[in-house]
N, C-alpha and C positions, 0 to 999 in steps of 0.2 A: 662705398658711395651710397647715399640714401637719396632716392628720387621721390619728391613729394608732389609731383605733377599728377593731375587726374589721369586715370588709365588711358583714355583715348589719346592724350598728349604724350604720356609716358611711352606708349608703344612707338610713337614717331621719334621721340628723343633717344630711344634705345633700339636702334635698328638691328643690332646683333642678337636680340632676343630670339628664342625659338619661334618659328612661324605660328605654331598653335598658341603660344603664349601671347604673341602680339594680337592674334585674332581674338583671344579671350579679353584682352584689355580694350580692344576697339569695340567690343560688344556691350560694354558698360555704358548705358545711356544716362545722361546727366541733365539736371535742370540748370538753367542759367539764372542770372538776376540782373535787373537794372535797378539801381538804388539811388534815390535822391537823398542828399544830406542837406538839411536846412538849419540855419542858425536864425532863431527868431527872437524878437523883442519880448513877446508874450507867449505863455504856454497855450497849447491847443486844448489840452484837457489835463486831468490829474492822473490818468492811467499810463502805466509803462508800456503795455502792449494792447493794441486793438487789432484783432484779426478781422479781415473784411472778405465777404463773399459776394456782395452785390456786384453784378456785372457792369454797372455804369461807372464804378470806381476804377480808375486806371492803375491803382496799386493794390497790393494784397494785405497791407498792414500799415499801421501807424505805430512807430516805436519812439516813444518820447523819453529819451535818455535822462532828461532833467527831472523826470518823475522818480528816477532811481538813484541818480548821481547828484551830489550836492551842486547847486547852481554856481557856487563859487569856482568850481572846476571849469565852468564855461564863461567866466567873467560876468556872472549875473544873467547871462543869456540862456536860451532854451535850445537844446539840440534835438532834432527830430529826424528819424530815418523813415523813408517811404519806399519799401521794397516792392518790387514786382517780379515774381518768379515766373520764368518763361522757358521755353525750349531754346537751346543754343542758337537755332536758326530763326527765331521769331523776329518779325520785322522791327519790333521796338529796339532790338539790338543795334540797328543802324539808323534809327529815327534821330533827326537833329535834336540837339539839346534844347533849343528854344521851343520846339514843339512839345517835348516832354514837360518842360517847365510850365508851359501854358496849360496843358491838360491837368497836370498834378495840382497846380495852384488853383485852377478853377474848381477842381473837386474839393479841395480844402475849404474854399469859400462856401460851397454848398453844404459841406458836412459841419462846419463850425461857423455859425453866423457872426461870431465876434472876430473871426480872423480877417485881416486885410492884407493886401499885398505889401503895404507899407511896413508890416511886421517882419518881412523877410530881409535879413541882413546879408545872408549868403545862401546860395543855392548851387550845389555841385552834384554832378551825376557820375556814377561809376557803373561800369558794365563788366560782368564776368560770365563767360559762357559755360564754365564747368564749376558749379558750386557744390552740388550734392547729387549723388546717384539716385536714380529713380528706382525704388524697391519694386521688384516684380516677383511673380510667383517663382519660387525656387531660387531666388537671388542668393540666399545664404550658402547654397551649394556652389555658386559661381564666383564667390568673393576672391579677388586676386590675392595670392599668398604674398607675404612680405619678402621672402627670399625669392629672387628671380633665378632664371637659368644661367645668368651670368655670374661668375665667381665674384663675391664681394659687393654685389649690387643688390640693394634692397629697395622695395617700393612701400611707402607709407603715405596713405592719403585717405580722403573721406570715403572712398569706396569700401573701406574695411570697417566702417562703423555699421554694424548690423543691429536691427531692432532698436534704433534710436534716431536721434536727430543730430544735426551738426551744432552741438552746444559746447561750451567751454569744457565742462567736465569730461564728456566723451572724447573730445579732441585731445585733452591732456592724457587720458587713459590710452588712447591710440598711440600717442607719442611715446609713452612709457613702454608699451608693448613693443613698439618698433625699436626703441633703444635696447631693450632686453634681447631682442632677436639679433641685432647687430653685435652686441657685446658677447652673446653666446656663440655666435659664429666665429668671432675673432679669438675668443678664449679657447675654443676647441682647436683652432689652427695652431695656437701657441702651444697647447698641450701636446698635440700630435708632433710638432716640430722638436719637442724636447725628448720624445721617446726614441 
């Protein structure tokens, strides 16, 4: 079995893990995300990614997918993500959708003078409490191993991406490492059973 849940969740899902192993998993601190997805009539800008640090802006970036992906994929519309990275217990995680929509839309009006609320065709909000581990000093020495203390149970998740970000390439590399670990484990079992 391969568990892909974040370590704090994996420790709860796998109660038969050794106590020290569960404690290690629980100690991995994560960032969460609240992300608005907007389908717009018109583009905001020509840039794919705009990272933001101004404290008045209620999101941490503007990701304009239609600057990267052909608009025909969106039926001629423009797809924009507005991520806000936060702690899993941040109040925005439980903030009503209408309130988030109002704050995010007001910020877009201030940032992009040509933007109007009439441009918004759809506005959806997603919340995830465990997106990416927070790298701390010495984190690479505490990365959870893929093979757990439970026979045949493996852990493969974003906590095992060290010195990188949660991007497609690193996620695929992690999946390949996990697959190799699982295959190696079961190949060794088959080899031992033949002896």
